[in-house]
C-alpha positions in Angstrom: 122.3 106.2 87.4 121.3 104.8 83.9 121.6 107.2 81.3 119.3 105.5 79.6 116.7 107.0 81.8 115.6 109.8 79.9 114.6 106.9 76.9 112.3 105.3 79.9 110.9 108.3 81.7 108.5 108.7 78.6 104.8 108.0 79.0 104.5 104.9 77.3 107.5 102.1 77.9 107.9 98.4 77.2 109.9 96.1 79.0 112.0 93.5 77.2 111.2 89.8 77.6 114.3 89.8 79.8 113.5 92.6 82.1 109.9 91.1 82.7 111.8 87.4 83.4 114.3 89.3 86.0 111.8 91.5 87.4 109.4 88.2 88.3 111.9 86.3 89.4 113.1 88.4 91.8 110.0 89.8 93.1 108.5 86.8 93.3 111.5 85.3 95.6 111.3 88.6 98.1 107.6 89.1 98.5 106.1 85.6 96.7 103.8 87.8 94.0 103.6 86.7 90.7 104.4 88.3 87.4 103.4 86.5 84.7 103.5 87.7 81.0 99.8 87.8 81.4 100.5 91.2 83.5 102.6 93.1 81.4 100.1 96.0 80.6 99.7 96.4 84.3 102.9 95.8 85.5 104.4 98.4 82.9 101.7 100.6 83.3 102.3 101.0 87.2 106.3 101.3 86.7 105.8 103.6 84.2 105.3 105.7 87.7 108.3 104.6 89.5 110.8 105.5 85.9 109.1 108.8 86.0 109.4 109.6 89.8 113.0 108.1 90.1 114.5 109.5 86.7 116.1 105.8 86.2 115.7 102.9 83.6 113.9 100.1 84.5 117.1 97.9 83.4 118.9 99.9 86.5 115.7 99.8 88.7 115.9 95.9 88.1 119.7 96.0 88.8 119.2 98.1 91.8 116.6 95.3 93.1 118.6 92.4 92.2 121.8 93.7 93.6 120.0 94.9 96.8 116.2 93.1 97.3 115.5 94.7 101.1 116.9 97.6 99.7 114.8 101.1 99.5 114.2 100.5 95.3 112.2 97.5 95.9 110.1 99.0 98.5 109.4 101.9 95.8 108.6 99.0 93.5 106.4 96.9 95.7 104.8 100.4 96.4 103.6 100.9 92.7 102.9 96.7 91.8 101.3 95.6 94.3 97.5 96.7 95.0 96.1 98.7 97.9 92.4 99.7 97.3 91.0 98.8 100.3 87.7 100.7 102.1 85.7 100.8 105.7 83.9 97.9 106.3 84.7 96.0 103.1 83.3 92.5 102.8 80.9 93.6 105.5 79.9 89.9 106.6 82.9 89.3 108.3 82.4 92.2 110.6 79.1 91.2 111.6 80.4 87.4 111.9 83.2 89.3 114.5 80.4 91.2 116.5 77.6 88.5 116.8 80.0 85.1 117.0 83.6 85.8 117.3 83.7 88.6 119.9 81.0 87.0 122.2 82.7 84.1 122.6 86.5 85.7 123.5 84.7 87.9 126.0 83.2 84.9 128.2 86.6 83.2 128.5 87.7 86.6 130.2 91.3 87.1 129.0 92.7 89.4 126.7 92.7 89.4 122.9 95.4 88.8 120.4 95.1 90.2 117.0 96.6 90.3 113.6 95.7 92.1 110.4 98.1 90.7 108.3 97.7 93.1 105.3 96.9 96.5 106.9 97.1 98.3 103.7 96.2 102.0 104.2 94.5 101.4 107.1 90.8 101.2 106.6 90.7 97.7 107.5 92.3 97.5 111.0 90.6 100.7 111.7 87.0 98.5 111.0 88.1 95.8 113.4 89.0 98.3 115.8 85.7 100.1 115.8 84.2 96.8 115.7 86.1 95.6 118.8 85.4 98.4 121.0 81.9 98.8 119.9 81.3 95.0 120.7 83.3 95.6 124.1 80.7 99.2 125.2 77.7 97.0 124.4 79.0 94.2 126.6 80.2 96.6 129.7 84.0 95.3 129.8 87.2 96.2 129.2 89.8 93.7 128.0 93.6 94.5 126.8 93.9 94.1 123.2 97.3 93.5 121.7 96.5 94.5 118.0 99.3 94.2 115.2 98.9 95.4 111.7 101.3 95.3 109.0 101.9 95.5 105.5 104.4 95.0 103.2 104.4 98.9 101.4 105.7 101.7 103.8 104.0 104.1 101.8 100.3 102.5 102.9 101.3 102.4 106.7 102.3 105.8 106.6 99.1 106.4 105.6 97.8 104.5 108.4 99.6 106.0 111.0 98.6 109.3 110.1 94.8 108.0 110.2 93.4 110.8 107.5 91.2 110.2 104.9 89.1 112.2 102.3 85.4 112.6 103.9 83.9 110.4 100.9 85.8 107.2 102.3 82.7 107.3 104.7 79.7 107.1 102.3 77.6 104.8 103.5 78.8 104.5 107.3 75.8 105.0 110.0 76.1 109.0 110.6 75.9 107.7 114.6 79.2 105.3 113.3 81.1 108.3 111.4 80.3 110.8 114.7 82.1 108.7 117.2 85.0 107.4 115.3 86.0 110.4 113.5 86.9 113.9 113.7 85.5 116.1 110.4 88.0 118.8 109.3 87.8 122.2 109.4 89.6 125.3 107.3 92.0 123.9 105.1 91.5 120.4 106.0 87.8 120.5 105.2 87.0 117.1 102.9 89.1 115.6 105.1 88.3 113.2 108.1 90.8 111.8 110.8 90.7 108.8 113.0 90.6 109.4 116.7 93.1 109.0 118.6 91.2 106.2 120.5 91.5 103.8 117.8 95.4 104.9 116.6 96.6 104.3 120.0 94.9 100.8 119.3 97.6 99.9 116.7 100.5 98.7 116.5 101.8 99.2 113.1 105.1 97.5 111.5 106.2 96.6 108.0 106.1 92.6 107.5 106.9 90.3 104.7 104.3 87.4 104.6 106.7 85.3 103.2 108.8 85.6 106.6 108.2 84.4 110.0 105.2 85.8 111.8 106.1 88.7 113.9 103.7 87.3 116.5 102.3 84.2 118.1 99.4 82.9 120.1 97.3 84.8 118.2 93.2 84.3 118.6 92.7 86.2 115.4 94.1 86.8 112.1 92.6 88.6 109.1 94.2 88.7 105.9 91.9 89.1 103.2 92.3 89.6 98.9 96.0 89.1 99.1 96.6 85.6 98.8 94.8 86.1 95.5 98.3 87.4 94.4 100.5 84.2 95.0 100.7 81.2 93.2 99.4 77.8 94.8 102.5 77.0 96.3 103.0 80.2 98.0 99.6 80.1 99.1 100.0 76.8 101.1 103.1 78.3 102.6 101.7 81.2 103.8 98.4 79.5 105.1 100.7 77.2 106.8 102.6 80.0 108.6 99.9 81.9 110.1 97.9 78.6 111.4 101.0 78.3 113.0 100.8 81.4 114.7 97.4 80.8 116.0 96.2 79.1 119.0 93.8 76.1 118.7 90.5 77.4 118.5 92.2 80.7 116.5 90.7 82.0 113.5 91.9 83.1 110.2 89.8 85.3 107.5 90.6 85.3 104.2 89.0 87.2 101.6 85.6 86.2 99.6 87.7 86.5 96.0 90.3 83.7 97.3 89.6 80.0 97.1 91.7 78.0 99.4 89.8 75.1 100.6 91.8 73.0 98.4 95.2 74.4 100.0 94.5 73.7 103.6 95.7 71.8 106.5 95.2 72.0 109.9 91.9 74.0 109.3 88.4 73.6 110.0 86.2 75.9 107.5 83.2 77.9 108.6 81.6 79.0 105.5 84.4 79.8 102.3 86.0 82.7 104.1 86.7 81.7 107.7 89.0 79.4 108.8 89.4 77.7 112.2 92.9 76.4 113.4 92.1 72.2 114.7 95.1 70.0 116.2 
């Protein structure tokens, strides 16, 4: 362990130009995330948390990720550098589209569904998807198998998703009937928390996955990848979009976030609005 740790564990520290370049290069190669100089303040603020927690200097941490980009230090670094902000039913128009357009069309085919939430974060998005699918099946009074894979690069985020426990305030704004149906309120020492009901947690297959790698599942009907592409440069966005297209069945759909402008980068998709992409031959 570097003896420089005591210098870097102060609340404020600065990356040298060389350290920023080294860090940016290894994170870009491994995760496709661009860490340009314009993000210096954010990078330093977030890395300070890892420096304090680990007791290691920034230089020591960068040395470690260069030696082993698939190791635990890189996983910890990506956890602090990436944003896992999400909420239940964020960007609700997508869930309305699922409920009123996509799911009825799929149910007419009377076959199982294959779905991939490719940026599961702490679980709010995949659980929102699961609720939408379950409620749609109940209304249609049908039952079809659903293979539902949920992945993320962050191990810590996936651990939260697996536990399925959240502050009760995360349900603010949801219809009371929906919260009663799908969440259990905490009692005793768990007051102020809610737990996702096991009917939903059993639906999710959670796994760690790097979007720069080959897809973990193919022949998919639906992929959700929202508010992630904005962290990639155009070259990496195009690469990821091509990979996702290859994982979809003809006529399958990719849903991206409202903040993402991918129209100029797509090949082999028909766009429905700005965020819903249908695979075409």
